[in-house]
PANU-966108 format. One record per residue (C-alpha): residue number from 1; x, y, z; residue in three letters. Coordinates in steps of 0.001 Angstrom, whole numbers, plus 500000, padded with zeros to 6 digits. Example, Ala and Ser with C-alpha at 12.3 -4.5 7.8 and 13.67 -1.06 7.14 Angstrom:
REC   num        X        Y        Z   residu
REC     1   512300   495500   507800      ala
REC     2   513670   498940   507140      ser
This chain:
REC   num        X        Y        Z   residu
REC     1   488551   512249   511108      met
REC     2   486723   512875   514454      pro
REC     3   482823   512219   514041      thr
REC     4   480014   511127   516442      gln
REC     5   479187   508015   514245      asp
REC     6   482818   506889   513853      gly
REC     7   483528   503123   514203      asn
REC     8   486922   503528   515690      arg
REC     9   487253   504900   519261      val
REC    10   490333   506284   520971      ser
REC    11   491296   505396   524536      ser
REC    12   489862   508877   525416      gly
REC    13   486661   507930   524092      gly
REC    14   486717   510122   520765      val
REC    15   485281   508439   517726      arg
REC    16   486882   508447   514315      tyr
REC    17   486191   507353   510910      arg
REC    18   489003   506789   508388      lys
REC    19   488685   508502   505020      ile
REC    20   490211   505840   502470      thr
REC    21   489420   507955   499350      ser
REC    22   492407   510420   498377      leu
REC    23   489696   512800   496835      lys
REC    24   487191   512583   499768      glu
REC    25   490296   513271   502084      arg
REC    26   491380   516285   500019      glu
REC    27   487688   517649   500122      asn
REC    28   487374   517036   504028      tyr
REC    29   490848   519101   504254      leu
REC    30   489930   521754   501839      gln
REC    31   486649   522409   504233      arg
REC    32   488421   521800   507787      glu
REC    33   492144   521926   507546      his
REC    34   493349   523884   504274      ser
REC    35   496770   524264   505983      glu
REC    36   497492   520551   505286      tyr
REC    37   497107   520962   501726      leu
REC    38   499981   522412   499241      trp
REC    39   500579   522569   495712      phe
REC    40   503895   521092   494645      asp
REC    41   504888   522567   491215      glu
REC    42   507559   519832   490846      thr
REC    43   504880   517259   491023      arg
REC    44   502207   518919   489241      gly
REC    45   499516   518187   492139      arg
REC    46   498006   518943   495384      leu
REC    47   499489   517106   498085      leu
REC    48   498553   516343   501608      gln
REC    49   500815   516870   504481      gly
REC    50   501213   518094   507982      val
REC    51   503073   521290   508511      pro
REC    52   506037   520756   510529      leu
REC    53   505033   523189   513189      asn
REC    54   501990   521224   513639      arg
REC    55   503470   518025   514302      ile
REC    56   503034   517018   518293      ala
REC    57   504916   513724   517956      phe
REC    58   505858   510925   515373      ala
REC    59   504672   507271   515721      leu
REC    60   507352   504699   515040      asp
REC    61   505852   501360   513778      pro
REC    62   509079   499394   514929      val
REC    63   508596   500723   518413      asp
REC    64   504959   500034   518488      cys
REC    65   505800   496392   517896      leu
REC    66   508498   496435   520668      arg
REC    67   505893   497851   523138      gln
REC    68   503441   494982   522309      phe
REC    69   506285   492601   522967      arg
REC    70   506968   494111   526379      asp
REC    71   503141   493858   527309      met
REC    72   503554   489965   527719      gly
REC    73   500236   488259   528673      arg
REC    74   498514   491866   529048      his
REC    75   498394   492231   525091      ser
REC    76   495034   491864   523519      ser
REC    77   494037   488861   521208      pro
REC    78   494618   491106   518062      leu
REC    79   498216   492234   519497      gln
REC    80   499117   488625   520234      gln
REC    81   497901   487569   516656      ala
REC    82   500218   490323   515473      ser
REC    83   503169   489312   517454      leu
REC    84   502650   485593   516310      asp
REC    85   502537   486705   512616      leu
REC    86   505703   488614   513053      val
REC    87   507514   485626   514988      gln
REC    88   506418   483244   512356      thr
REC    89   508051   485376   509326      leu
REC    90   511116   485759   511733      ile
REC    91   511404   482055   512211      asp
REC    92   510887   481349   508427      arg
REC    93   513368   484110   507167      thr
REC    94   515780   484954   509722      gly
REC    95   515190   488803   509324      ile
REC    96   515576   491071   512473      glu
REC    97   512748   492503   514714      trp
REC    98   513970   495869   513896      gly
REC    99   513125   495460   510256      thr
REC   100   509452   495114   511024      ile
REC   101   506905   497589   512237      gly
REC   102   503139   497693   512952      leu
REC   103   500997   500336   511340      thr
REC   104   497462   501019   510800      gly
REC   105   494796   501177   513481      ser
REC   106   497117   499523   516191      gln
REC   107   499826   502024   515610      leu
REC   108   497499   505191   516330      val
REC   109   495604   503536   519078      gly
REC   110   492324   502793   517272      leu
REC   111   492191   499287   516812      ala
REC   112   488849   497195   517621      ser
REC   113   488560   493507   517650      ser
REC   114   487700   493564   514115      glu
REC   115   490896   495394   512839      ser
REC   116   493554   494017   510691      asp
REC   117   497107   493290   511098      ile
REC   118   499074   495791   509110      asp
REC   119   502871   495128   508887      leu
REC   120   505586   496874   507301      val
REC   121   508895   495536   506231      ile
REC   122   511850   497885   505893      tyr
REC   123   514800   497296   503736      gly
REC   124   514789   495615   500306      glu
REC   125   516812   492398   501423      lys
REC   126   514316   491648   504324      pro
REC   127   511412   492317   502051      ala
REC   128   512376   490000   499369      arg
REC   129   513327   487130   501979      lys
REC   130   509761   487626   503281      val
REC   131   508209   487511   499812      tyr
REC   132   510029   484900   498680      ser
REC   133   509155   482569   501442      ile
REC   134   505581   483449   501345      leu
REC   135   505573   482660   497760      lys
REC   136   507003   479400   498305      glu
REC   137   505594   478237   501588      gln
REC   138   502353   480086   502051      phe
REC   139   500000   476931   501845      arg
REC   140   502250   475137   504391      gly
REC   141   502554   477942   507205      ile
REC   142   500134   477215   509991      glu
REC   143   497326   479582   510705      asp
REC   144   498040   481222   507398      leu
REC   145   495286   481448   504802      gly
REC   146   494321   483099   501483      trp
REC   147   491094   485227   501033      tyr
REC   148   488330   482711   499643      thr
REC   149   484321   482478   499402      gly
REC   150   482455   485456   500701      glu
REC   151   485229   487158   502547      leu
REC   152   486992   487194   499006      leu
REC   153   484182   488896   497646      asp
REC   154   483930   491422   500431      lys
REC   155   487742   491975   500405      his
REC   156   487485   492456   496298      thr
REC   157   484710   495086   497093      thr
REC   158   486565   496820   499420      phe
REC   159   489766   497117   497335      arg
REC   160   487996   497842   493988      trp
REC   161   484295   498670   494266      gly
REC   162   481776   497086   492263      glu
REC   163   483585   497246   489156      thr
REC   164   481504   494647   487397      pro
REC   165   483304   494731   483912      arg
REC   166   486521   493502   485735      trp
REC   167   484859   491852   488925      arg
REC   168   485764   488216   488073      asp
REC   169   489360   489052   486970      val
REC   170   490234   491172   490011      leu
REC   171   488651   488563   492240      arg
REC   172   491206   485894   490972      lys
REC   173   494148   488417   491262      val
REC   174   493445   489208   495065      glu
REC   175   492749   485450   495662      ala
REC   176   496552   484665   494574      gly
REC   177   498350   487450   496414      lys
REC   178   500593   486417   499395      val
REC   179   501348   489966   501079      leu
REC   180   497601   489632   502247      gln
REC   181   495138   486970   503701      gly
REC   182   494215   485625   507069      leu
REC   183   496339   484503   510126      phe
REC   184   494688   483305   513306      gly
REC   185   491295   484497   512148      gly
REC   186   492651   488051   511595      cys
REC   187   493068   489789   508084      glu
REC   188   496573   490917   507631      phe
REC   189   498408   493032   504810      phe
REC   190   502133   493362   504712      ile
REC   191   503741   496523   503036      arg
REC   192   507237   496463   501643      met
REC   193   509157   499742   501897      val
REC   194   512961   500232   500723      lys
REC   195   515113   502196   503036      ser
REC   196   515968   505645   501838      leu
REC   197   519406   504736   500785      asp
REC   198   518145   502110   498498      glu
REC   199   515966   504401   496631      ile
REC   200   518592   506001   494464      gly
REC   201   517111   509488   493805      tyr
REC   202   516141   512516   495822      glu
REC   203   512624   514256   495904      tyr
REC   204   513760   517048   493899      glu
REC   205   515327   514987   490956      asp
REC   206   512185   514888   488920      phe
REC   207   509687   517327   487640      arg
REC   208   506447   516111   486762      ile
REC   209   503308   517328   484596      his
REC   210   499944   516086   484609      asn
REC   211   498821   514958   481058      glu
REC   212   495248   513787   482067      gly
REC   213   493486   510452   482591      thr
REC   214   494288   507719   480232      leu
REC   215   493294   504185   479638      thr
REC   216   495985   502008   477959      ile
REC   217   496984   498627   476934      lys
REC   218   500527   497486   477140      cys
REC   219   503073   494564   478005      his
REC   220   504867   494092   481403      val
REC   221   508486   493652   480713      ile
REC   222   509872   493842   484426      asp
REC   223   507833   493394   487636      asp
REC   224   510913   493559   490000      his
REC   225   509523   496568   492053      glu
REC   226   506137   495143   492152      ser
REC   227   506127   494291   495924      ile
REC   228   507095   497686   497234      phe
REC   229   505363   500895   497944      thr
REC   230   505502   502784   495750      pro
REC   231   505343   499718   493134      cys
REC   232   506213   499939   489623      ala
REC   233   505807   497807   486581      tyr
REC   234   508161   498438   483489      glu
REC   235   506073   498341   480398      val
REC   236   506252   498494   476660      gln
REC   237   503221   500360   474619      cys
REC   238   502659   500472   471072      asp
REC   239   500207   503347   471309      arg
REC   240   502520   505541   473814      phe
REC   241   506110   504570   472950      gly
REC   242   507341   506967   475660      asn
REC   243   505339   505183   478246      leu
REC   244   507837   503495   480407      arg
REC   245   506329   502332   483617      arg
REC   246   503152   501887   485562      leu
REC   247   503481   503261   489219      val
REC   248   501299   503281   492340      ser
REC   249   501457   504404   496019      tyr
REC   250   498565   502386   496813      arg
REC   251   498858   498931   498429      gly
REC   252   496237   497399   496212      arg
REC   253   498339   497792   493151      phe
REC   254   501233   495517   494572      thr
REC   255   501334   491981   493105      glu
REC   256   498936   492879   490660      gln
REC   257   500410   491569   487399      val
REC   258   503537   489888   486398      ser
REC   259   506242   489937   483728      lys
REC   260   505126   488812   480290      gly
REC   261   501471   489605   480835      met
REC   262   499651   491980   478574      asn
REC   263   497643   494248   480754      val
REC   264   495048   497120   480665      glu
REC   265   495487   499999   483086      ala
REC   266   493500   503294   483680      lys
REC   267   495348   506083   485658      gly
REC   268   497002   509592   485626      arg
REC   269   499276   509969   482521      leu
REC   270   502502   512013   483712      glu
REC   271   505279   513421   481803      ser
REC   272   508351   513089   483998      val
REC   273   511712   514898   483594      thr
REC   274   514921   513893   485292      asp
REC   275   516639   516907   486381      thr
REC   276   519931   515128   486680      arg
REC   277   520212   513947   483190      ser
REC   278   517503   515542   481221      gly
REC   279   515912   512365   480295      glu
REC   280   512292   512653   479448      lys
REC   281   509524   509764   479761      leu
REC   282   505930   509229   480482      ser
REC   283   504291   507036   483422      gln
REC   284   500842   506173   484337      leu
REC   285   500070   506756   488049      val
REC   286   497552   504217   489370      leu
REC   287   495198   504725   492442      gly
REC   288   494862   508450   492687      glu
REC   289   491209   508003   491474      asn
REC   290   488852   505189   492818      trp
REC   291   488106   504368   489112      glu
REC   292   491690   503429   488294      asp
REC   293   492616   499752   487880      tyr
REC   294   495366   497350   486473      leu
REC   295   494125   493989   485216      val
REC   296   495859   491242   483108      pro
REC   297   494282   490355   479631      leu
């Protein structure tokens, strides 16, 4: 949002502050731009979105990366580090430039010297190639490093807040993730997104009802979708036999737990009806509130 004390400055000199919390963002929109909020009965929640008649143009992460390549020696140190990281991934995996985009502050023209490298990989096949290489070769890739020491502490706080009960567990989990870390002195995060034809369903195929907040212990039986946004973990739960999965649209829940683990999670319990088959199940949505968590036991 535009604010005089914002730490992000556009090329035109306007200062902005990023609102990370979904609830804080919702409150701001209620006050200033209520037209960007709408209640979707099929999802049982208030959603944030820009009306089509208010869209001036759309930013393309893949095109942003292409523009940086075309800049050559005129690119900034952050832009060059972003290009170098992408080139490293391409050299190691053989994926195409067109499957990788650059998002975050660099995409919207609000980057500073302290900004992160935010990459997005499009398509399941390229995404799994990148993840496989990072899992196998992370330690051996030049200029690539995990979060450690004080930087790991700072990163854990940024992701999860203070959360003293789970602090040590969350710190250990964050230290082992490979879709984030350091490259050439810059922090990076890689988001994996399936293409539309790989998702297997349409938006209107499900009706969802909010059942309230729930803290639950369960067993992870499948983590195949844990690297994507949205991420999902198939689970078994003795207390709620109809609870089938933990899902999140937030990047901090990717790579969080693995198949075979017993876990504890806090989130929004939803009843889901598949309008195509009539099947009903429950899911726990993680990350809509700052207090939500998912930890191995």
